[in-house]
FIKOLZA-1660 file (N, C-alpha, C; in steps of 0.1 Angstrom, whole numbers, plus 5000, padded with zeros to 4 digits):
% residues 241
   i   px   py   pz ch aa at
   1 3662 1761 5422  A  M  N
   1 3648 1755 5418  A  M CA
   1 3644 1766 5404  A  M  C
   2 3642 1755 5393  A  I  N
   2 3641 1769 5379  A  I CA
   2 3624 1773 5378  A  I  C
   3 3622 1784 5380  A  E  N
   3 3608 1788 5379  A  E CA
   3 3606 1790 5363  A  E  C
   4 3592 1785 5360  A  C  N
   4 3590 1787 5346  A  C CA
   4 3573 1790 5350  A  C  C
   5 3572 1805 5353  A  R  N
   5 3557 1809 5351  A  R CA
   5 3558 1814 5340  A  R  C
   6 3545 1817 5337  A  R  N
   6 3537 1821 5321  A  R CA
   6 3526 1832 5326  A  R  C
   7 3528 1837 5324  A  R  N
   7 3517 1852 5325  A  R CA
   7 3513 1854 5315  A  R  C
   8 3495 1850 5319  A  I  N
   8 3486 1855 5302  A  I CA
   8 3478 1865 5305  A  I  C
   9 3483 1877 5294  A  P  N
   9 3477 1889 5295  A  P CA
   9 3461 1889 5292  A  P  C
  10 3457 1890 5306  A  W  N
  10 3443 1887 5308  A  W CA
  10 3439 1897 5305  A  W  C
  11 3440 1908 5312  A  R  N
  11 3437 1923 5311  A  R CA
  11 3434 1931 5296  A  R  C
  12 3441 1927 5288  A  A  N
  12 3448 1931 5277  A  A CA
  12 3436 1925 5265  A  A  C
  13 3436 1912 5269  A  L  N
  13 3421 1902 5260  A  L CA
  13 3412 1907 5262  A  L  C
  14 3409 1905 5282  A  V  N
  14 3392 1912 5281  A  V CA
  14 3390 1927 5278  A  V  C
  15 3398 1936 5278  A  V  N
  15 3396 1948 5272  A  V CA
  15 3390 1950 5254  A  V  C
  16 3399 1936 5251  A  S  N
  16 3402 1939 5237  A  S CA
  16 3388 1928 5232  A  S  C
  17 3384 1922 5245  A  F  N
  17 3366 1915 5240  A  F CA
  17 3357 1925 5242  A  F  C
  18 3359 1935 5249  A  V  N
  18 3351 1943 5257  A  V CA
  18 3346 1949 5244  A  V  C
  19 3357 1957 5235  A  L  N
  19 3359 1964 5222  A  L CA
  19 3351 1960 5208  A  L  C
  20 3354 1944 5210  A  G  N
  20 3348 1941 5199  A  G CA
  20 3341 1938 5196  A  G  C
  21 3332 1937 5214  A  F  N
  21 3318 1935 5212  A  F CA
  21 3308 1943 5211  A  F  C
  22 3317 1955 5216  A  S  N
  22 3304 1969 5216  A  S CA
  22 3306 1971 5201  A  S  C
  23 3315 1972 5191  A  G  N
  23 3311 1969 5175  A  G CA
  23 3302 1960 5170  A  G  C
  24 3307 1953 5172  A  V  N
  24 3295 1940 5169  A  V CA
  24 3283 1948 5172  A  V  C
  25 3279 1948 5185  A  A  N
  25 3268 1956 5192  A  A CA
  25 3261 1969 5181  A  A  C
  26 3267 1975 5179  A  F  N
  26 3265 1987 5172  A  F CA
  26 3265 1989 5161  A  F  C
  27 3266 1977 5149  A  G  N
  27 3266 1979 5133  A  G CA
  27 3275 1970 5127  A  G  C
  28 3282 1960 5132  A  A  N
  28 3288 1950 5125  A  A CA
  28 3272 1941 5114  A  A  C
  29 3279 1941 5103  A  P  N
  29 3271 1936 5092  A  P CA
  29 3262 1921 5095  A  P  C
  30 3251 1916 5094  A  S  N
  30 3244 1906 5093  A  S CA
  30 3243 1895 5085  A  S  C
  31 3246 1882 5093  A  E  N
  31 3249 1871 5080  A  E CA
  31 3235 1871 5073  A  E  C
  32 3221 1876 5072  A  K  N
  32 3210 1882 5066  A  K CA
  32 3207 1867 5062  A  K  C
  33 3205 1854 5073  A  P  N
  33 3198 1839 5073  A  P CA
  33 3178 1843 5067  A  P  C
  34 3176 1833 5064  A  T  N
  34 3163 1831 5058  A  T CA
  34 3151 1835 5070  A  T  C
  35 3143 1834 5075  A  A  N
  35 3135 1836 5086  A  A CA
  35 3135 1820 5088  A  A  C
  36 3131 1807 5083  A  E  N
  36 3129 1794 5085  A  E CA
  36 3146 1796 5100  A  E  C
  37 3155 1798 5091  A  A  N
  37 3168 1799 5100  A  A CA
  37 3168 1806 5112  A  A  C
  38 3159 1816 5111  A  R  N
  38 3164 1823 5128  A  R CA
  38 3150 1820 5135  A  R  C
  39 3144 1808 5130  A  E  N
  39 3133 1801 5144  A  E CA
  39 3139 1791 5146  A  E  C
  40 3148 1784 5138  A  G  N
  40 3149 1771 5138  A  G CA
  40 3160 1766 5145  A  G  C
  41 3163 1752 5147  A  F  N
  41 3173 1746 5153  A  F CA
  41 3193 1757 5147  A  F  C
  42 3199 1761 5153  A  R  N
  42 3213 1760 5150  A  R CA
  42 3218 1749 5149  A  R  C
  43 3227 1745 5138  A  G  N
  43 3238 1734 5143  A  G CA
  43 3257 1743 5142  A  G  C
  44 3259 1733 5152  A  H  N
  44 3273 1739 5154  A  H CA
  44 3288 1726 5150  A  H  C
  45 3296 1730 5143  A  F  N
  45 3308 1721 5140  A  F CA
  45 3322 1727 5144  A  F  C
  46 3330 1726 5148  A  A  N
  46 3343 1729 5149  A  A CA
  46 3358 1726 5147  A  A  C
  47 3366 1722 5145  A  L  N
  47 3379 1721 5142  A  L CA
  47 3386 1729 5148  A  L  C
  48 3395 1726 5156  A  H  N
  48 3408 1734 5159  A  H CA
  48 3419 1728 5159  A  H  C
  49 3430 1736 5157  A  A  N
  49 3444 1736 5164  A  A CA
  49 3446 1738 5176  A  A  C
  50 3456 1734 5186  A  V  N
  50 3454 1735 5201  A  V CA
  50 3468 1738 5205  A  V  C
  51 3472 1745 5208  A  T  N
  51 3486 1750 5218  A  T CA
  51 3484 1752 5231  A  T  C
  52 3485 1745 5242  A  A  N
  52 3484 1747 5256  A  A CA
  52 3495 1750 5266  A  A  C
  53 3494 1755 5273  A  E  N
  53 3503 1757 5289  A  E CA
  53 3505 1743 5293  A  E  C
  54 3517 1741 5300  A  P  N
  54 3521 1730 5307  A  P CA
  54 3514 1732 5320  A  P  C
  55 3509 1715 5323  A  F  N
  55 3507 1720 5335  A  F CA
  55 3513 1718 5349  A  F  C
  56 3512 1725 5359  A  G  N
  56 3522 1725 5368  A  G CA
  56 3520 1741 5371  A  G  C
  57 3530 1746 5381  A  T  N
  57 3530 1760 5381  A  T CA
  57 3547 1759 5390  A  T  C
  58 3555 1772 5389  A  G  N
  58 3566 1768 5391  A  G CA
  58 3575 1762 5384  A  G  C
  59 3586 1758 5395  A  S  N
  59 3593 1747 5391  A  S CA
  59 3589 1735 5381  A  S  C
  60 3575 1729 5387  A  H  N
  60 3571 1719 5381  A  H CA
  60 3569 1724 5370  A  H  C
  61 3568 1731 5365  A  A  N
  61 3558 1731 5349  A  A CA
  61 3570 1732 5336  A  A  C
  62 3568 1722 5330  A  L  N
  62 3574 1719 5320  A  L CA
  62 3578 1730 5312  A  L  C
  63 3585 1728 5297  A  D  N
  63 3594 1741 5301  A  D CA
  63 3590 1743 5282  A  D  C
  64 3578 1741 5282  A  R  N
  64 3574 1740 5266  A  R CA
  64 3558 1739 5268  A  R  C
  65 3550 1745 5259  A  W  N
  65 3541 1744 5254  A  W CA
  65 3536 1733 5243  A  W  C
  66 3522 1724 5251  A  G  N
  66 3518 1712 5242  A  G CA
  66 3512 1719 5230  A  G  C
  67 3508 1710 5219  A  Y  N
  67 3500 1707 5206  A  Y CA
  67 3492 1692 5207  A  Y  C
  68 3482 1701 5196  A  G  N
  68 3474 1689 5198  A  G CA
  68 3460 1697 5187  A  G  C
  69 3450 1688 5184  A  L  N
  69 3439 1692 5179  A  L CA
  69 3425 1688 5183  A  L  C
  70 3416 1693 5181  A  G  N
  70 3403 1695 5191  A  G CA
  70 3390 1693 5181  A  G  C
  71 3378 1691 5183  A  F  N
  71 3367 1691 5175  A  F CA
  71 3359 1694 5182  A  F  C
  72 3348 1702 5181  A  S  N
  72 3330 1705 5189  A  S CA
  72 3318 1701 5182  A  S  C
  73 3313 1698 5186  A  L  N
  73 3296 1698 5185  A  L CA
  73 3287 1706 5192  A  L  C
  74 3278 1714 5185  A  G  N
  74 3270 1726 5197  A  G CA
  74 3257 1724 5187  A  G  C
  75 3246 1729 5196  A  A  N
  75 3231 1733 5188  A  A CA
  75 3228 1745 5196  A  A  C
  76 3222 1753 5188  A  G  N
  76 3215 1766 5195  A  G CA
  76 3200 1765 5190  A  G  C
  77 3189 1776 5195  A  Y  N
  77 3178 1779 5187  A  Y CA
  77 3178 1794 5183  A  Y  C
  78 3168 1792 5175  A  G  N
  78 3169 1806 5166  A  G CA
  78 3177 1820 5172  A  G  C
  79 3169 1826 5178  A  R  N
  79 3175 1843 5178  A  R CA
  79 3180 1840 5191  A  R  C
  80 3181 1832 5201  A  I  N
  80 3186 1828 5211  A  I CA
  80 3204 1834 5214  A  I  C
  81 3209 1838 5220  A  P  N
  81 3224 1841 5216  A  P CA
  81 3229 1828 5228  A  P  C
  82 3227 1815 5225  A  V  N
  82 3232 1808 5234  A  V CA
  82 3236 1794 5225  A  V  C
  83 3246 1789 5233  A  T  N
  83 3252 1781 5219  A  T CA
  83 3253 1768 5236  A  T  C
  84 3254 1758 5230  A  L  N
  84 3248 1742 5244  A  L CA
  84 3262 1731 5232  A  L  C
  85 3270 1730 5239  A  G  N
  85 3279 1720 5232  A  G CA
  85 3289 1714 5241  A  G  C
  86 3295 1705 5232  A  V  N
  86 3309 1692 5235  A  V CA
  86 3314 1695 5228  A  V  C
  87 3333 1687 5232  A  D  N
  87 3346 1696 5227  A  D CA
  87 3355 1684 5234  A  D  C
  88 3358 1679 5226  A  F  N
  88 3371 1668 5224  A  F CA
  88 3386 1670 5222  A  F  C
  89 3391 1676 5228  A  V  N
  89 3405 1684 5230  A  V CA
  89 3417 1668 5231  A  V  C
  90 3429 1667 5224  A  G  N
  90 3438 1658 5227  A  G CA
  90 3452 1664 5227  A  G  C
  91 3459 1668 5236  A  V  N
  91 3470 1672 5238  A  V CA
  91 3479 1666 5241  A  V  C
  92 3495 1673 5237  A  A  N
  92 3506 1660 5236  A  A CA
  92 3521 1674 5244  A  A  C
  93 3529 1670 5255  A  W  N
  93 3533 1682 5257  A  W CA
  93 3551 1670 5258  A  W  C
  94 3562 1681 5252  A  G  N
  94 3572 1672 5253  A  G CA
  94 3576 1667 5264  A  G  C
  95 3594 1663 5264  A  S  N
  95 3598 1660 5277  A  S CA
  95 3603 1670 5281  A  S  C
  96 3600 1670 5293  A  G  N
  96 3607 1684 5306  A  G CA
  96 3614 1682 5318  A  G  C
  97 3623 1688 5318  A  G  N
  97 3628 1682 5334  A  G CA
  97 3630 1693 5343  A  G  C
  98 3627 1694 5352  A  T  N
  98 3632 1702 5365  A  T CA
  98 3644 1694 5382  A  T  C
  99 3646 1705 5386  A  N  N
  99 3652 1699 5399  A  N CA
  99 3643 1705 5408  A  N  C
 100 3639 1696 5414  A  D  N
 100 3625 1698 5426  A  D CA
 100 3628 1694 5438  A  D  C
 101 3625 1696 5451  A  P  N
 101 3625 1680 5460  A  P CA
 101 3610 1672 5458  A  P  C
 102 3612 1661 5461  A  V  N
 102 3604 1650 5462  A  V CA
 102 3606 1642 5480  A  V  C
 103 3591 1637 5480  A  L  N
 103 3594 1630 5491  A  L CA
 103 3593 1613 5489  A  L  C
 104 3601 1614 5499  A  L  N
 104 3613 1602 5498  A  L CA
 104 3613 1594 5513  A  L  C
 105 3598 1587 5508  A  N  N
 105 3592 1577 5525  A  N CA
 105 3588 1590 5535  A  N  C
 106 3586 1598 5529  A  G  N
 106 3577 1612 5536  A  G CA
 106 3588 1621 5540  A  G  C
 107 3600 1622 5537  A  S  N
 107 3613 1632 5543  A  S CA
 107 3616 1644 5529  A  S  C
 108 3618 1651 5523  A  P  N
 108 3617 1657 5511  A  P CA
 108 3633 1652 5505  A  P  C
 109 3637 1652 5498  A  V  N
 109 3649 1651 5495  A  V CA
 109 3647 1658 5477  A  V  C
 110 3660 1665 5473  A  A  N
 110 3663 1670 5460  A  A CA
 110 3663 1662 5445  A  A  C
 111 3660 1660 5438  A  A  N
 111 3656 1655 5430  A  A CA
 111 3653 1656 5414  A  A  C
 112 3665 1654 5405  A  E  N
 112 3658 1656 5390  A  E CA
 112 3648 1650 5385  A  E  C
 113 3632 1659 5381  A  I  N
 113 3626 1654 5375  A  I CA
 113 3627 1650 5358  A  I  C
 114 3622 1642 5357  A  T  N
 114 3618 1646 5339  A  T CA
 114 3602 1640 5339  A  T  C
 115 3595 1646 5329  A  R  N
 115 3582 1641 5327  A  R CA
 115 3578 1647 5311  A  R  C
 116 3567 1629 5308  A  R  N
 116 3564 1638 5298  A  R CA
 116 3543 1636 5298  A  R  C
 117 3540 1649 5293  A  D  N
 117 3526 1648 5298  A  D CA
 117 3517 1645 5284  A  D  C
 118 3506 1637 5284  A  R  N
 118 3495 1637 5272  A  R CA
 118 3479 1637 5282  A  R  C
 119 3471 1647 5273  A  A  N
 119 3461 1649 5281  A  A CA
 119 3446 1649 5272  A  A  C
 120 3437 1642 5269  A  I  N
 120 3420 1643 5266  A  I CA
 120 3416 1653 5271  A  I  C
 121 3407 1660 5269  A  F  N
 121 3400 1672 5273  A  F CA
 121 3383 1665 5270  A  F  C
 122 3373 1661 5279  A  Y  N
 122 3362 1660 5273  A  Y CA
 122 3354 1671 5282  A  Y  C
 123 3350 1680 5277  A  D  N
 123 3340 1690 5280  A  D CA
 123 3325 1696 5275  A  D  C
 124 3319 1698 5285  A  L  N
 124 3308 1706 5283  A  L CA
 124 3308 1723 5282  A  L  C
 125 3302 1726 5271  A  W  N
 125 3302 1743 5272  A  W CA
 125 3290 1746 5270  A  W  C
 126 3291 1764 5277  A  L  N
 126 3277 1768 5274  A  L CA
 126 3282 1784 5266  A  L  C
 127 3280 1787 5254  A  R  N
 127 3286 1800 5252  A  R CA
 127 3274 1811 5242  A  R  C
 128 3276 1824 5250  A  V  N
 128 3268 1830 5244  A  V CA
 128 3273 1836 5238  A  V  C
 129 3268 1841 5223  A  E  N
 129 3274 1846 5210  A  E CA
 129 3260 1855 5204  A  E  C
 130 3266 1863 5196  A  P  N
 130 3250 1869 5189  A  P CA
 130 3252 1853 5175  A  P  C
 131 3240 1852 5175  A  P  N
 131 3239 1842 5164  A  P CA
 131 3239 1849 5146  A  P  C
 132 3237 1855 5146  A  F  N
 132 3234 1857 5130  A  F CA
 132 3242 1873 5128  A  F  C
 133 3254 1878 5131  A  F  N
 133 3268 1886 5135  A  F CA
 133 3274 1876 5120  A  F  C
 134 3288 1889 5113  A  S  N
 134 3294 1881 5106  A  S CA
 134 3307 1883 5114  A  S  C
 135 3306 1890 5126  A  V  N
 135 3317 1885 5136  A  V CA
 135 3311 1886 5149  A  V  C
 136 3314 1873 5156  A  R  N
 136 3309 1871 5164  A  R CA
 136 3315 1867 5174  A  R  C
 137 3322 1875 5187  A  P  N
 137 3325 1877 5200  A  P CA
 137 3319 1867 5206  A  P  C
 138 3326 1857 5218  A  Y  N
 138 3316 1851 5225  A  Y CA
 138 3322 1854 5239  A  Y  C
 139 3316 1846 5249  A  V  N
 139 3319 1840 5266  A  V CA
 139 3315 1829 5264  A  V  C
 140 3326 1819 5274  A  E  N
 140 3320 1805 5276  A  E CA
 140 3323 1801 5293  A  E  C
 141 3311 1790 5294  A  G  N
 141 3320 1785 5308  A  G CA
 141 3319 1768 5304  A  G  C
 142 3333 1764 5309  A  V  N
 142 3336 1754 5307  A  V CA
 142 3333 1741 5322  A  V  C
 143 3333 1731 5317  A  L  N
 143 3330 1723 5324  A  L CA
 143 3335 1705 5319  A  L  C
 144 3344 1698 5327  A  G  N
 144 3343 1687 5321  A  G CA
 144 3354 1677 5328  A  G  C
 145 3360 1670 5323  A  V  N
 145 3371 1656 5328  A  V CA
 145 3380 1658 5317  A  V  C
 146 3392 1649 5325  A  K  N
 146 3404 1651 5314  A  K CA
 146 3409 1640 5318  A  K  C
 147 3418 1631 5311  A  G  N
 147 3426 1617 5313  A  G CA
 147 3439 1622 5311  A  G  C
 148 3447 1623 5322  A  L  N
 148 3464 1628 5319  A  L CA
 148 3468 1611 5321  A  L  C
 149 3477 1612 5307  A  Y  N
 149 3484 1598 5309  A  Y CA
 149 3502 1610 5310  A  Y  C
 150 3510 1605 5317  A  T  N
 150 3526 1608 5314  A  T CA
 150 3537 1594 5321  A  T  C
 151 3546 1604 5314  A  V  N
 151 3559 1591 5319  A  V CA
 151 3565 1599 5324  A  V  C
 152 3573 1595 5338  A  S  N
 152 3580 1603 5343  A  S CA
 152 3593 1595 5349  A  S  C
 153 3602 1599 5347  A  S  N
 153 3615 1595 5358  A  S CA
 153 3621 1608 5365  A  S  C
 154 3627 1605 5385  A  L  N
 154 3633 1609 5392  A  L CA
 154 3645 1598 5396  A  L  C
 155 3660 1611 5396  A  R  N
 155 3670 1608 5402  A  R CA
 155 3672 1618 5410  A  R  C
 156 3681 1611 5425  A  L  N
 156 3683 1621 5437  A  L CA
 156 3695 1624 5435  A  L  C
 157 3690 1639 5435  A  I  N
 157 3710 1649 5436  A  I CA
 157 3717 1641 5447  A  I  C
 158 3727 1638 5442  A  G  N
 158 3737 1636 5455  A  G CA
 158 3734 1625 5461  A  G  C
 159 3724 1618 5447  A  G  N
 159 3722 1601 5457  A  G CA
 159 3726 1592 5445  A  G  C
 160 3722 1580 5451  A  E  N
 160 3722 1570 5436  A  E CA
 160 3710 1560 5434  A  E  C
 161 3705 1558 5424  A  G  N
 161 3689 1557 5419  A  G CA
 161 3687 1565 5410  A  G  C
 162 3674 1555 5401  A  E  N
 162 3669 1561 5394  A  E CA
 162 3656 1558 5393  A  E  C
 163 3644 1564 5392  A  T  N
 163 3631 1554 5389  A  T CA
 163 3626 1556 5379  A  T  C
 164 3620 1554 5371  A  R  N
 164 3610 1557 5363  A  R CA
 164 3596 1550 5364  A  R  C
 165 3581 1558 5358  A  A  N
 165 3574 1552 5362  A  A CA
 165 3561 1562 5356  A  A  C
 166 3549 1550 5348  A  T  N
 166 3544 1551 5338  A  T CA
 166 3530 1555 5344  A  T  C
 167 3523 1568 5345  A  T  N
 167 3509 1570 5352  A  T CA
 167 3498 1565 5345  A  T  C
 168 3490 1558 5345  A  P  N
 168 3478 1555 5336  A  P CA
 168 3472 1563 5333  A  P  C
 169 3466 1569 5325  A  E  N
 169 3454 1576 5324  A  E CA
 169 3440 1573 5336  A  E  C
 170 3439 1589 5340  A  E  N
 170 3434 1589 5349  A  E CA
 170 3425 1603 5350  A  E  C
 171 3411 1596 5351  A  P  N
 171 3401 1614 5352  A  P CA
 171 3402 1623 5363  A  P  C
 172 3404 1635 5360  A  A  N
 172 3406 1641 5369  A  A CA
 172 3396 1658 5361  A  A  C
 173 3385 1663 5374  A  S  N
 173 3379 1675 5370  A  S CA
 173 3385 1686 5365  A  S  C
 174 3373 1693 5354  A  T  N
 174 3383 1704 5349  A  T CA
 174 3367 1712 5348  A  T  C
 175 3374 1728 5348  A  I  N
 175 3361 1736 5354  A  I CA
 175 3370 1751 5353  A  I  C
 176 3360 1760 5342  A  G  N
 176 3366 1775 5339  A  G CA
 176 3360 1778 5324  A  G  C
 177 3366 1791 5323  A  F  N
 177 3358 1799 5313  A  F CA
 177 3365 1801 5294  A  F  C
 178 3358 1806 5288  A  G  N
 178 3370 1816 5282  A  G CA
 178 3362 1825 5270  A  G  C
 179 3366 1831 5263  A  L  N
 179 3364 1840 5249  A  L CA
 179 3371 1836 5240  A  L  C
 180 3364 1844 5227  A  G  N
 180 3366 1841 5213  A  G CA
 180 3362 1849 5205  A  G  C
 181 3364 1843 5197  A  L  N
 181 3357 1853 5185  A  L CA
 181 3356 1849 5165  A  L  C
 182 3348 1850 5163  A  D  N
 182 3343 1838 5152  A  D CA
 182 3338 1849 5139  A  D  C
 183 3348 1851 5124  A  V  N
 183 3346 1863 5118  A  V CA
 183 3341 1852 5110  A  V  C
 184 3328 1856 5103  A  L  N
 184 3323 1848 5088  A  L CA
 184 3338 1849 5076  A  L  C
 185 3339 1839 5064  A  F  N
 185 3338 1842 5056  A  F CA
 185 3334 1836 5047  A  F  C
 186 3325 1826 5047  A  A  N
 186 3320 1818 5032  A  A CA
 186 3305 1816 5041  A  A  C
 187 3292 1820 5028  A  R  N
 187 3282 1809 5032  A  R CA
 187 3274 1810 5021  A  R  C
 188 3265 1805 5025  A  N  N
 188 3257 1799 5007  A  N CA
 188 3242 1803 5006  A  N  C
 189 3231 1800 5004  A  A  N
 189 3217 1805 4999  A  A CA
 189 3211 1798 5009  A  A  C
 190 3212 1784 5015  A  T  N
 190 3200 1776 5030  A  T CA
 190 3209 1784 5042  A  T  C
 191 3218 1791 5044  A  G  N
 191 3223 1795 5054  A  G CA
 191 3232 1788 5060  A  G  C
 192 3235 1779 5053  A  A  N
 192 3250 1774 5061  A  A CA
 192 3267 1784 5061  A  A  C
 193 3269 1784 5070  A  A  N
 193 3285 1797 5071  A  A CA
 193 3292 1793 5080  A  A  C
 194 3301 1794 5077  A  A  N
 194 3319 1788 5079  A  A CA
 194 3327 1802 5087  A  A  C
 195 3331 1800 5092  A  Y  N
 195 3338 1812 5105  A  Y CA
 195 3353 1806 5106  A  Y  C
 196 3365 1815 5102  A  A  N
 196 3376 1816 5113  A  A CA
 196 3374 1814 5124  A  A  C
 197 3380 1809 5133  A  S  N
 197 3379 1811 5150  A  S CA
 197 3391 1810 5159  A  S  C
 198 3388 1819 5166  A  L  N
 198 3405 1820 5174  A  L CA
 198 3393 1824 5191  A  L  C
 199 3401 1813 5202  A  G  N
 199 3398 1814 5211  A  G CA
 199 3409 1811 5224  A  G  C
 200 3403 1813 5235  A  F  N
 200 3411 1811 5247  A  F CA
 200 3405 1803 5258  A  F  C
 201 3408 1793 5269  A  R  N
 201 3406 1792 5277  A  R CA
 201 3408 1792 5289  A  R  C
 202 3404 1790 5301  A  R  N
 202 3413 1792 5312  A  R CA
 202 3405 1780 5322  A  R  C
 203 3417 1770 5324  A  L  N
 203 3407 1754 5329  A  L CA
 203 3415 1753 5340  A  L  C
 204 3408 1749 5354  A  H  N
 204 3415 1748 5368  A  H CA
 204 3410 1732 5366  A  H  C
 205 3418 1728 5372  A  G  N
 205 3419 1710 5378  A  G CA
 205 3420 1706 5387  A  G  C
 206 3418 1692 5392  A  G  N
 206 3425 1690 5408  A  G CA
 206 3443 1688 5403  A  G  C
 207 3449 1681 5414  A  R  N
 207 3465 1681 5415  A  R CA
 207 3462 1661 5409  A  R  C
 208 3480 1662 5400  A  A  N
 208 3481 1653 5398  A  A CA
 208 3492 1646 5408  A  A  C
 209 3495 1631 5409  A  A  N
 209 3500 1628 5424  A  A CA
 209 3511 1617 5410  A  A  C
 210 3525 1617 5412  A  F  N
 210 3533 1607 5404  A  F CA
 210 3542 1601 5417  A  F  C
 211 3545 1592 5413  A  S  N
 211 3554 1581 5425  A  S CA
 211 3564 1574 5412  A  S  C
 212 3574 1567 5423  A  G  N
 212 3579 1557 5418  A  G CA
 212 3589 1549 5431  A  G  C
 213 3596 1534 5424  A  A  N
 213 3599 1531 5434  A  A CA
 213 3613 1523 5427  A  A  C
 214 3628 1530 5438  A  F  N
 214 3642 1526 5433  A  F CA
 214 3642 1511 5437  A  F  C
 215 3654 1505 5431  A  E  N
 215 3656 1492 5434  A  E CA
 215 3659 1490 5453  A  E  C
 216 3665 1505 5457  A  S  N
 216 3666 1497 5475  A  S CA
 216 3651 1495 5480  A  S  C
 217 3637 1496 5471  A  G  N
 217 3630 1499 5481  A  G CA
 217 3616 1508 5479  A  G  C
 218 3632 1522 5481  A  E  N
 218 3627 1535 5485  A  E CA
 218 3612 1540 5479  A  E  C
 219 3602 1544 5477  A  T  N
 219 3593 1552 5475  A  T CA
 219 3595 1567 5472  A  T  C
 220 3593 1576 5458  A  A  N
 220 3599 1589 5460  A  A CA
 220 3586 1592 5452  A  A  C
 221 3575 1605 5457  A  H  N
 221 3567 1607 5458  A  H CA
 221 3564 1624 5456  A  H  C
 222 3559 1629 5443  A  F  N
 222 3557 1642 5442  A  F CA
 222 3540 1646 5437  A  F  C
 223 3536 1659 5434  A  E  N
 223 3523 1666 5426  A  E CA
 223 3526 1676 5421  A  E  C
 224 3521 1676 5415  A  T  N
 224 3516 1693 5406  A  T CA
 224 3501 1695 5403  A  T  C
 225 3503 1713 5399  A  S  N
 225 3488 1711 5393  A  S CA
 225 3485 1707 5379  A  S  C
 226 3471 1708 5373  A  T  N
 226 3465 1704 5365  A  T CA
 226 3459 1715 5357  A  T  C
 227 3462 1731 5362  A  D  N
 227 3454 1743 5359  A  D CA
 227 3460 1746 5345  A  D  C
 228 3456 1746 5333  A  T  N
 228 3460 1749 5320  A  T CA
 228 3450 1763 5315  A  T  C
 229 3462 1766 5302  A  T  N
 229 3452 1777 5291  A  T CA
 229 3452 1772 5276  A  T  C
 230 3443 1769 5271  A  L  N
 230 3443 1764 5260  A  L CA
 230 3442 1777 5248  A  L  C
 231 3445 1778 5237  A  V  N
 231 3447 1786 5229  A  V CA
 231 3444 1777 5215  A  V  C
 232 3432 1780 5207  A  L  N
 232 3424 1771 5200  A  L CA
 232 3421 1783 5186  A  L  C
 233 3423 1779 5175  A  A  N
 233 3424 1781 5160  A  A CA
 233 3425 1776 5151  A  A  C
 234 3411 1776 5142  A  G  N
 234 3406 1770 5134  A  G CA
 234 3393 1776 5126  A  G  C
 235 3385 1766 5122  A  I  N
 235 3373 1768 5115  A  I CA
 235 3360 1763 5123  A  I  C
 236 3354 1769 5123  A  T  N
 236 3339 1769 5130  A  T CA
 236 3327 1768 5116  A  T  C
 237 3317 1757 5118  A  A  N
 237 3305 1758 5104  A  A CA
 237 3294 1758 5111  A  A  C
 238 3288 1766 5106  A  R  N
 238 3265 1769 5116  A  R CA
 238 3260 1765 5105  A  R  C
 239 3251 1755 5106  A  W  N
 239 3240 1748 5096  A  W CA
 239 3227 1754 5105  A  W  C
 240 3218 1752 5096  A  T  N
 240 3200 1751 5101  A  T CA
 240 3193 1739 5092  A  T  C
 241 3197 1726 5101  A  P  N
 241 3191 1714 5097  A  P CA
 241 3172 1715 5084  A  P  C
% end
């Protein structure tokens, strides 16, 4: 059995985030927005390149991370350090293969599994962040759904027959958390500002089921987790209407 576990250095990330937040809270420069901007609504738009950990754990994990694009829209108000938004992220993973047991008519048998995944994430997020600093660390909670589209093939080890199946896009719930950092690099006299952004999200979801029928009429079945970690890097714009 092939083990493909990846460890995310959450402790180091959290420590770095806390230190960064402390630096911002005790002296980071402000954007110096107008009084109207500080009291009105704030708009948020972000465009990100994304890399994502493969779905699955242990031997059911694909052997490479996926890549994609995403964008988000959000809004906040005045000095309140909270932003509410939605985002849409599409990710594709390359083809990966593992040797794993599958259920064949209810009995476990060894098989070679090849899988290629694509997913679209539709998420609602609530973010806590200082609205008017040049360096803005944030934490967020994420809730949403994702559509998973998978092409898989199974070949029994030591036996005959191969099956190929396409799983149609089906929704699955997603819940998780994230943290990140926005760094100001441009602003104008109206209060609009642009930031370089880097973020991490840990998302948990339901299990995905795959099955396929051989020419003999036998049906193979296996399941895998849809938990994943996203790394997002891009540009965030903030403005006041």
